[in-house]
N, C-alpha and C positions, 0 to 999 in steps of 0.2 A: 361210297355212291358211285355207281357208273351213270354216266351222261351218254345217251344215245343222240348222236348229233348227226343230222342229215344237211347236207348240201344238196341245193337245188338249182340246177342252170336251166333257166327256161328261154334259151337260144336256140332257133332252128336251124343254124349253120354249124357247120362241123368245125371243131376246133375253135370255137369262138372265143373272144375276149372276156365274155362272160363267165365262161366254164372256168378259163385261167384265173380270173379273179377269185371266183368261188373256191378254187383248187387251193389257192394260195391260203385263203382264210383257214380251210379245213385242216390242210397240212401243219399250220401253225398250231391249231387245237390240239391236233393229235402228237405233237410233237412237244409241247408244253405242259400238257394237262394229262397225266395219266390215267386219270378216270375216263377219259372221251374213247367211246367207240364210234368211230366215225365212217362216214361214206357218202360218195357224190354221185348223185342220180342226174345224168345228162338226158333230160327229156326226149330230146331226138333221137337218141339210140335205141328207144323202145317202142314196141308195138301199142300204143295208147289209143283206146278207143275214144271218140267223140262222146260226150256226156249227152245220153237220150232221155234223162229223166228217172231212169230206174233206180231201185235202191242200191247203193253202193255196194252192199254184200253181193249183189248178183251178177256182177262184172266178172269176168275170169282172166286168165293169162298176165300177161303183163300189165294191164290195166289194175286187175285185183291186186297184183303185186305192189304197184306204187301206191294205191290206196293204203295198204297194209303198213307200208313204211313210213308214209305220213301219219298215220294214227300212232306207231310205236313209237316215233322221234321223242324224243324229251325236248329237243330244241331244234331250231332250223337255222341254216343261212340261205336266205332265197336271191337269187340274181337274175337280173333280165336285161336285156338290151331294151332302149327306148325306140319303140317304132310309132309314129304319129302321136307323139305326144304320152304314148301309155306303155303298159307292159304286153307281150306279144300275146298272141292267140292260143299258142300251145300252153303257155303257162296258166292263163285264163281257164282253159281246159281241166288243167290239174283241180284249180279251185272249185270248178263246177262238179267234179266226180267226187270229191273227199264229203264225209259226212260233216254236217254243221257245227258237231262239238270236237272235231279232230284236232283241232289246235288249241282248244280251250286252255287258258292258261300257261301256254308255253312261249318262251322268248324266242324272238325271231329277229335275226340280223338282215338288213337289206343292202342289196349290191345292186347298182345299175351302170351300165355302159352305154356310151353313145359318141357321136362324131364330134360334139360341140357341148358347150354348156347350156343351149338353147332350151334344153328339156329338164334342165336340174330339178326343178318343182314336181315333176310327175312322181317323185318318192314321196313328196308330202300331198298331192291330190289324187293320185291314183294308187299307189301300193300301200300308203298306212291306212286309208279307209278299207280297201280290201281286206287286210289281217284285223281291222277293229271290228269287222263284222263277225270274223270267227273268235273274237274277245281273245286273241293272241296278244302277247305284250310286245310291242316293237321296242327293240332295244337302242336307246340313243346311240348316234354315231353311224348313221348310214352312209355307204362309200359309194361316189359316183366318179367313175373313170372314164376318161375320154380318150380317143384314138391315141393321140400323141403321147399315152403313157405307155404305150406298147411299142414294141419293136421286134421285128422277124419272129413273132409268135410267142414273145416272152412279155411279161409285164417288167417294166424298168425303172418306172418311177418310185424312187424309196418312200416318198411321202404317202402314196397310195398304198404302198406294200405295208407301211407301218399302221396305217388307217386301217387296213384288214386285218391286221394281227390284233388290234386295240379292239376291233369289233367281235372277232372270235372270243377273245379274253374275256370281254363283257357279257357274251350269250352263256359261255361255260358258267362264269361267276353267277350268274342269275338261278341256273339249275342247281350249283353245289350251295348255294345259300338257302335252297328249300323253298324259295318262294313260290305260291300259289295263285292261281286265278281268283279275282273276286270281281264283282260287278254284276251288270245284268245278267238275266236268263240267256241261256243260249237259243238263237232262234230254233223253233221246231217248224220246220216245213214237211208237211206230209208229202210223200215221193209216190208217184203214180207206178202202178206196174207196168212193164214194158208193152203189154199187151193194150191196157189200157191208153198209153199213151198213143199208140198207133190208131185206135178205135175213136178217140177223142180228137185225134189230129193235133195234140197239145207238142 
């Protein structure tokens, strides 16, 4: 069984520490698990529209491409720098764009980067509730990397590297064991047409 694994970096900066960390996990998964078909999506590199309330199927270009990638993925590793004690705005926009059932039952590994340990609990208080809304399975072992774990554009801390590898292994293992989503029904929220959105001022 093949596993379509998507690494998603939600940093707005070029060649970010978040992207490096996500790539480290994805590269390990591709190297160690023959069934994995992996790709890394750096959100800042694409022309993603802001969510305007329309049905996800009505977007075009890079926005539609990204929505489709999220839907088609069997599993994800999602990374973000921590800004103002939370995930970034461009990552939030991705989750605003996708259908409510896009991640249902899928395993998701979480990666966060920051300047210090000050916002370590953002993983628990911000990212996990977000994935919980989508009825995704957050895999234990989220990785939190600080600036000091990087040097000259490389991730150099062996402990963080090993943690990222373990996270990638756990995400792939979840898929290969054939686990499926269970729990409350996926939230169903009616989306207005673009014309209705502008007409009603929503």
